C-alpha positions as a Python dict, from the first residue, in 0.01 Angstrom:
ca = {
    (1, 'X'): (0, 0, 0),
    (2, 'X'): (-305, 32, -230),
    (3, 'X'): (-423, 350, -394),
    (4, 'X'): (-723, 394, -163),
    (5, 'X'): (-505, 398, 152),
    (6, 'X'): (-265, 646, -7),
    (7, 'X'): (-553, 873, -98),
    (8, 'X'): (-689, 860, 255),
    (9, 'X'): (-349, 952, 403),
    (10, 'X'): (-309, 1249, 169),
    (11, 'X'): (-653, 1378, 261),
    (12, 'X'): (-570, 1336, 631),
    (13, 'X'): (-243, 1531, 593),
    (14, 'X'): (-420, 1813, 410),
    (15, 'X'): (-686, 1827, 680),
    (16, 'X'): (-418, 1847, 954),
    (17, 'X'): (-237, 2131, 780),
    (18, 'X'): (-565, 2315, 738),
    (19, 'X'): (-644, 2278, 1108),
    (20, 'X'): (-294, 2402, 1205),
    (21, 'X'): (-329, 2708, 981),
    (22, 'X'): (-672, 2778, 1127),
    (23, 'X'): (-543, 2759, 1485),
    (24, 'X'): (-218, 2947, 1416),
    (25, 'X'): (-381, 3280, 1326),
    (26, 'X'): (-586, 3326, 1645),
    (27, 'X'): (-298, 3192, 1855),
    (28, 'X'): (-61, 3450, 1709),
    (29, 'X'): (-317, 3725, 1745),
    (30, 'X'): (-425, 3647, 2099),
    (31, 'X'): (-76, 3544, 2207),
    (32, 'X'): (55, 3892, 2128),
    (33, 'X'): (-246, 4042, 2301),
    (34, 'X'): (-175, 3838, 2613),
    (35, 'X'): (193, 3942, 2615),
    (36, 'X'): (103, 4311, 2577),
    (37, 'X'): (-159, 4276, 2849),
    (38, 'X'): (102, 4132, 3085),
    (39, 'X'): (339, 4420, 3003),
    (40, 'X'): (70, 4678, 3074),
    (41, 'X'): (-24, 4498, 3395),
    (42, 'X'): (340, 4500, 3508),
    (43, 'X'): (373, 4873, 3447),
    (44, 'X'): (38, 4937, 3617),
    (45, 'X'): (150, 4744, 3925),
    (46, 'X'): (466, 4958, 3933),
    (47, 'X'): (268, 5281, 3913),
    (48, 'X'): (12, 5181, 4175),
    (49, 'X'): (268, 5036, 4414),
    (50, 'X'): (499, 5334, 4391),
    (51, 'X'): (220, 5590, 4409),
    (52, 'X'): (121, 5438, 4741),
    (53, 'X'): (475, 5459, 4867),
    (54, 'X'): (579, 5789, 4709),
    (55, 'X'): (505, 5978, 5028),
    (56, 'X'): (807, 6088, 5229),
    (57, 'X'): (988, 5778, 5365),
    (58, 'X'): (1066, 5779, 5734),
    (59, 'X'): (1421, 5804, 5862),
    (60, 'X'): (1584, 5466, 5915),
    (61, 'X'): (1768, 5362, 6229),
    (62, 'X'): (2135, 5270, 6222),
    (63, 'X'): (2077, 4898, 6263),
    (64, 'X'): (1857, 4894, 5951),
    (65, 'X'): (2114, 5051, 5716),
    (66, 'X'): (2221, 4727, 5548),
    (67, 'X'): (1870, 4605, 5472),
    (68, 'X'): (1749, 4944, 5346),
    (69, 'X'): (2041, 4963, 5104),
    (70, 'X'): (1924, 4639, 4943),
    (71, 'X'): (1567, 4769, 4929),
    (72, 'X'): (1689, 5090, 4766),
    (73, 'X'): (1871, 4897, 4494),
    (74, 'X'): (1565, 4680, 4434),
    (75, 'X'): (1343, 4988, 4404),
    (76, 'X'): (1576, 5151, 4151),
    (77, 'X'): (1592, 4827, 3953),
    (78, 'X'): (1214, 4791, 3944),
    (79, 'X'): (1175, 5153, 3837),
    (80, 'X'): (1425, 5114, 3553),
    (81, 'X'): (1269, 4787, 3443),
    (82, 'X'): (925, 4949, 3427),
    (83, 'X'): (1063, 5232, 3212),
    (84, 'X'): (1232, 4986, 2977),
    (85, 'X'): (913, 4780, 2945),
    (86, 'X'): (705, 5088, 2872),
    (87, 'X'): (954, 5203, 2608),
    (88, 'X'): (976, 4860, 2444),
    (89, 'X'): (598, 4825, 2432),
    (90, 'X'): (557, 5189, 2319),
    (91, 'X'): (295, 5244, 2586),
    (92, 'X'): (125, 5586, 2594),
    (93, 'X'): (192, 5597, 2969),
    (94, 'X'): (570, 5619, 2915),
    (95, 'X'): (601, 5977, 3051),
    (96, 'X'): (403, 5890, 3363),
    (97, 'X'): (618, 5580, 3421),
    (98, 'X'): (939, 5780, 3372),
    (99, 'X'): (821, 6055, 3611),
    (100, 'X'): (744, 5795, 3878),
    (101, 'X'): (1087, 5637, 3828),
    (102, 'X'): (1257, 5978, 3855),
    (103, 'X'): (1076, 6042, 4184),
    (104, 'X'): (1181, 5703, 4317),
    (105, 'X'): (1545, 5764, 4220),
    (106, 'X'): (1533, 6113, 4376),
    (107, 'X'): (1400, 5991, 4711),
    (108, 'X'): (1667, 5722, 4723),
    (109, 'X'): (1969, 5915, 4597),
    (110, 'X'): (1935, 6243, 4791),
    (111, 'X'): (2064, 6203, 5146),
    (112, 'X'): (1969, 6421, 5441),
    (113, 'X'): (2283, 6563, 5599),
    (114, 'X'): (2120, 6796, 5849),
    (115, 'X'): (1923, 6723, 6163),
    (116, 'X'): (1563, 6843, 6156),
    (117, 'X'): (1608, 7007, 6495),
    (118, 'X'): (1853, 7296, 6459),
    (119, 'X'): (2025, 7423, 6769),
    (120, 'X'): (1970, 7788, 6850),
    (121, 'X'): (2290, 7994, 6799),
    (122, 'X'): (2426, 8152, 7114),
    (123, 'X'): (2595, 8491, 7073),
    (124, 'X'): (2701, 8721, 7355),
    (125, 'X'): (2575, 9072, 7283),
    (126, 'X'): (2826, 9356, 7304),
    (127, 'X'): (2773, 9706, 7429),
    (128, 'X'): (2649, 9834, 7091),
    (129, 'X'): (2346, 9608, 7061),
    (130, 'X'): (2127, 9815, 7288),
    (131, 'X'): (2090, 10092, 7028),
    (132, 'X'): (2015, 9867, 6732),
    (133, 'X'): (1687, 9855, 6541),
    (134, 'X'): (1549, 9707, 6219),
    (135, 'X'): (1736, 9981, 6032),
    (136, 'X'): (2051, 9777, 6099),
    (137, 'X'): (1928, 9493, 5877),
    (138, 'X'): (2156, 9470, 5572),
    (139, 'X'): (2108, 9342, 5218),
    (140, 'X'): (2422, 9183, 5079),
    (141, 'X'): (2520, 9043, 4736),
    (142, 'X'): (2720, 8722, 4771),
    (143, 'X'): (3067, 8726, 4613),
    (144, 'X'): (3246, 8442, 4434),
    (145, 'X'): (3388, 8186, 4674),
    (146, 'X'): (3185, 8300, 4974),
    (147, 'X'): (2981, 8071, 5194),
    (148, 'X'): (2729, 8127, 5472),
    (149, 'X'): (2993, 8068, 5739),
    (150, 'X'): (3244, 8307, 5580),
    (151, 'X'): (2978, 8579, 5546),
    (152, 'X'): (2875, 8522, 5907),
    (153, 'X'): (3233, 8570, 6023),
    (154, 'X'): (3275, 8876, 5801),
    (155, 'X'): (2971, 9056, 5949),
    (156, 'X'): (2986, 8917, 6305),
    (157, 'X'): (2652, 8741, 6285),
    (158, 'X'): (2540, 8383, 6336),
    (159, 'X'): (2557, 8144, 6040),
    (160, 'X'): (2231, 7985, 6157),
    (161, 'X'): (2062, 8326, 6173),
    (162, 'X'): (2165, 8390, 5811),
    (163, 'X'): (2023, 8051, 5709),
    (164, 'X'): (1698, 8114, 5894),
    (165, 'X'): (1663, 8465, 5749),
    (166, 'X'): (1716, 8349, 5389),
    (167, 'X'): (1564, 7998, 5396),
    (168, 'X'): (1898, 7835, 5322),
    (169, 'X'): (1949, 7468, 5395),
    (170, 'X'): (2328, 7444, 5397),
    (171, 'X'): (2651, 7641, 5400),
    (172, 'X'): (2667, 7697, 5024),
    (173, 'X'): (2509, 8001, 4859),
    (174, 'X'): (2529, 8101, 4494),
    (175, 'X'): (2741, 8403, 4397),
    (176, 'X'): (2530, 8701, 4292),
    (177, 'X'): (2244, 8610, 4527),
    (178, 'X'): (2110, 8896, 4739),
    (179, 'X'): (2062, 8792, 5101),
    (180, 'X'): (1953, 8974, 5415),
    (181, 'X'): (2178, 8992, 5721),
    (182, 'X'): (2064, 9031, 6083),
    (183, 'X'): (2202, 9317, 6293),
    (184, 'X'): (2552, 9261, 6423),
    (185, 'X'): (2590, 9026, 6722),
    (186, 'X'): (2219, 8954, 6739),
    (187, 'X'): (2048, 8617, 6777),
    (188, 'X'): (1727, 8572, 6576),
    (189, 'X'): (1610, 8607, 6219),
    (190, 'X'): (1504, 8862, 5959),
    (191, 'X'): (1144, 8834, 5840),
    (192, 'X'): (917, 9015, 5593),
    (193, 'X'): (559, 9023, 5731),
    (194, 'X'): (256, 8940, 5517),
    (195, 'X'): (-88, 9099, 5548),
    (196, 'X'): (-220, 8818, 5769),
    (197, 'X'): (65, 8827, 6022),
    (198, 'X'): (36, 8967, 6373),
    (199, 'X'): (300, 9034, 6635),
    (200, 'X'): (154, 8770, 6864),
    (201, 'X'): (147, 8503, 6591),
    (202, 'X'): (510, 8568, 6497),
    (203, 'X'): (617, 8558, 6861),
    (204, 'X'): (448, 8222, 6908),
    (205, 'X'): (575, 8078, 6581),
    (206, 'X'): (939, 8177, 6634),
    (207, 'X'): (950, 8110, 7010),
    (208, 'X'): (1016, 8462, 7133),
    (209, 'X'): (804, 8735, 7297),
    (210, 'X'): (583, 9003, 7147),
    (211, 'X'): (752, 9268, 7365),
    (212, 'X'): (1093, 9192, 7212),
    (213, 'X'): (955, 9224, 6858),
    (214, 'X'): (783, 9554, 6940),
    (215, 'X'): (1083, 9706, 7119),
    (216, 'X'): (1348, 9617, 6862),
    (217, 'X'): (1143, 9724, 6559),
    (218, 'X'): (1003, 10047, 6712),
    (219, 'X'): (641, 9935, 6685),
    (220, 'X'): (519, 10096, 7009),
    (221, 'X'): (324, 10370, 6830),
    (222, 'X'): (162, 10165, 6554),
    (223, 'X'): (121, 9838, 6741),
    (224, 'X'): (116, 9656, 6407),
    (225, 'X'): (363, 9502, 6165),
    (226, 'X'): (489, 9686, 5854),
    (227, 'X'): (375, 9475, 5557),
    (228, 'X'): (642, 9381, 5301),
    (229, 'X'): (919, 9547, 5501),
    (230, 'X'): (1193, 9359, 5680),
    (231, 'X'): (1180, 9331, 6057),
    (232, 'X'): (1406, 9149, 6300),
    (233, 'X'): (1270, 8888, 6541),
    (234, 'X'): (1506, 8896, 6843),
    (235, 'X'): (1596, 8556, 6990),
    (236, 'X'): (1367, 8391, 6737),
    (237, 'X'): (1416, 8035, 6617),
    (238, 'X'): (1296, 7908, 6281),
    (239, 'X'): (1056, 7613, 6323),
    (240, 'X'): (1204, 7283, 6199),
    (241, 'X'): (1073, 7161, 5865),
    (242, 'X'): (996, 6804, 5764),
    (243, 'X'): (1263, 6690, 5522),
    (244, 'X'): (1293, 6391, 5294),
    (245, 'X'): (1506, 6111, 5428),
    (246, 'X'): (1682, 5916, 5156),
    (247, 'X'): (1667, 5540, 5205),
    (248, 'X'): (2035, 5520, 5111),
    (249, 'X'): (2294, 5718, 4922),
    (250, 'X'): (2353, 5599, 4565),
    (251, 'X'): (2528, 5882, 4386),
    (252, 'X'): (2441, 6245, 4315),
    (253, 'X'): (2123, 6362, 4148),
    (254, 'X'): (2201, 6495, 3800),
    (255, 'X'): (1955, 6734, 3632),
    (256, 'X'): (1842, 6654, 3280),
    (257, 'X'): (1729, 6929, 3042),
    (258, 'X'): (1569, 6921, 2698),
    (259, 'X'): (1197, 6899, 2625),
    (260, 'X'): (914, 6891, 2874),
    (261, 'X'): (960, 6534, 2996),
    (262, 'X'): (641, 6523, 3205),
    (263, 'X'): (314, 6341, 3143),
    (264, 'X'): (63, 6566, 2965),
    (265, 'X'): (-241, 6667, 3168),
    (266, 'X'): (-66, 6658, 3504),
    (267, 'X'): (42, 6955, 3719),
    (268, 'X'): (411, 6888, 3652),
    (269, 'X'): (361, 6916, 3275),
    (270, 'X'): (208, 7264, 3306),
    (271, 'X'): (468, 7382, 3558),
    (272, 'X'): (752, 7278, 3324),
    (273, 'X'): (573, 7424, 3022),
    (274, 'X'): (502, 7757, 3190),
    (275, 'X'): (857, 7790, 3322),
    (276, 'X'): (990, 7733, 2970),
    (277, 'X'): (755, 8004, 2842),
    (278, 'X'): (891, 8242, 3107),
    (279, 'X'): (1249, 8166, 3007),
    (280, 'X'): (1339, 7972, 3323),
    (281, 'X'): (1309, 7601, 3236),
    (282, 'X'): (1328, 7335, 3504),
    (283, 'X'): (1503, 6997, 3466),
    (284, 'X'): (1294, 6730, 3297),
    (285, 'X'): (1370, 6464, 3559),
    (286, 'X'): (1243, 6614, 3885),
    (287, 'X'): (989, 6331, 3898),
    (288, 'X'): (641, 6365, 4043),
    (289, 'X'): (556, 6691, 4219),
    (290, 'X'): (625, 6544, 4563),
    (291, 'X'): (1001, 6531, 4492),
    (292, 'X'): (1043, 6863, 4308),
    (293, 'X'): (1157, 7062, 4613),
    (294, 'X'): (1414, 6806, 4731),
    (295, 'X'): (1552, 6757, 4379),
    (296, 'X'): (1571, 7132, 4315),
    (297, 'X'): (1760, 7187, 4640),
    (298, 'X'): (1996, 6900, 4556),
    (299, 'X'): (2112, 7067, 4233),
    (300, 'X'): (2148, 7412, 4389),
    (301, 'X'): (1828, 7580, 4269),
    (302, 'X'): (1720, 7861, 4499),
    (303, 'X'): (1418, 7779, 4713),
    (304, 'X'): (1238, 7961, 4993),
    (305, 'X'): (916, 8072, 5159),
    (306, 'X'): (879, 8409, 4987),
    (307, 'X'): (658, 8410, 4674),
    (308, 'X'): (798, 8560, 4355),
    (309, 'X'): (647, 8597, 4009),
    (310, 'X'): (744, 8298, 3796),
    (311, 'X'): (834, 8074, 4090),
    (312, 'X'): (711, 7716, 4118),
    (313, 'X'): (466, 7674, 4407),
    (314, 'X'): (533, 7347, 4591),
    (315, 'X'): (249, 7228, 4812),
    (316, 'X'): (353, 7109, 5160),
    (317, 'X'): (22, 6934, 5221),
    (318, 'X'): (-94, 6799, 4881),
    (319, 'X'): (-420, 6612, 4834),
    (320, 'X'): (-240, 6305, 4693),
    (321, 'X'): (90, 6129, 4759),
    (322, 'X'): (216, 6237, 4415),
    (323, 'X'): (222, 6600, 4535),
    (324, 'X'): (119, 6918, 4355),
    (325, 'X'): (293, 7216, 4193),
    (326, 'X'): (166, 7537, 4032),
    (327, 'X'): (319, 7864, 3906),
    (328, 'X'): (312, 8213, 4061),
    (329, 'X'): (178, 8444, 3791),
    (330, 'X'): (198, 8758, 4007),
    (331, 'X'): (227, 8876, 4368),
    (332, 'X'): (-29, 9124, 4501),
    (333, 'X'): (34, 9417, 4735),
    (334, 'X'): (-147, 9242, 5022),
    (335, 'X'): (86, 8941, 4999),
    (336, 'X'): (-159, 8714, 4817),
    (337, 'X'): (-49, 8542, 4497),
    (338, 'X'): (-219, 8473, 4165),
    (339, 'X'): (-132, 8125, 4042),
    (340, 'X'): (-190, 7898, 3744),
    (341, 'X'): (-198, 7521, 3765),
    (342, 'X'): (-305, 7213, 3571),
    (343, 'X'): (-501, 6919, 3711),
    (344, 'X'): (-628, 7157, 3976),
    (345, 'X'): (-967, 7315, 4047),
    (346, 'X'): (-1092, 7279, 3690),
    (347, 'X'): (-995, 6914, 3660),
    (348, 'X'): (-743, 6701, 3480),
    (349, 'X'): (-573, 6846, 3172),
    (350, 'X'): (-711, 7198, 3228),
    (351, 'X'): (-531, 7508, 3355),
    (352, 'X'): (-690, 7682, 3653),
    (353, 'X'): (-626, 8040, 3762),
    (354, 'X'): (-698, 8155, 4117),
    (355, 'X'): (-563, 8354, 4413),
    (356, 'X'): (-403, 8217, 4730),
    (357, 'X'): (-435, 8450, 5033),
    (358, 'X'): (-127, 8572, 5220),
    (359, 'X'): (-244, 8398, 5536),
    (360, 'X'): (-191, 8058, 5367),
    (361, 'X'): (173, 8111, 5265),
    (362, 'X'): (303, 7874, 5535),
    (363, 'X'): (145, 7589, 5338),
    (364, 'X'): (379, 7638, 5043),
    (365, 'X'): (743, 7647, 4944),
    (366, 'X'): (880, 7815, 4632),
    (367, 'X'): (1135, 7710, 4371),
    (368, 'X'): (1289, 8015, 4201),
}
């Protein structure tokens, strides 16, 4: 090998190394960019896909139970994977991804044990019922170890009537809770009228007659309902509510506390923040607003249809499938409520303050 050939080979090797170094920098730079882009795209697909399906799933038939269990496991796996990807990539959307995953887990893990259609309790009236009135409605503080059924037996009333009167979903009730009890041996429910209620509307809603409401509550002279006072609706039935149907049962929902836990700018962030300010924090893993009510009921939080200051307002008919929640700042004498909420009338990331009329209360549920 002569010197000229050796020189040529050395120059060629140097040129090759130079080309490799030149190509390596952009490859490293754009390769990482491509990987991050794929991660973001994967998380985005999870958010979009689940937001479209985060509405209440329909009840499954018995012959579909095996296939839905597999789907449930797949959905939990995809949710957890998305959270792990977002954490590993340190994406700013991590809270939003985690909230979506919590909602998915909630919908899957909370089973529905009660039929939507509740049978009307049948009680034979005794000779004392003819002289009863709304003055026979009782307020009772639940004792340790008591349940709805034991209280019903103790006071000779229907367990279903107690549930209807207090917006209870099951047989358990927390000790120290004040509940209202219907008159002894009476079928129906206790109700506190709002300013927009009428006798005819209540009779239609609870499947009874206006004459029965008037006669039992001594309304012949006034012909109108006493606002914010308890009345009894004889032979009334509470309308069935739409409930979430879990795809399958995969363990109990466990509340997680500590920090806000919700994506900033959204309604859930403000609701959690405001509750913490009021000294009544909510768990940080209730998910998107659409699952707050079901998750709260699953862990024993008190819920109902009566507004109270400081309660979370859960919207039955939200504008989006993710749901909506606000906070009751105060309750007015006419039954209307003053609320505060983020991502509401004033747009994303801003807190709005406005009043909801008493006539609209059927559109909301409350988490206390």
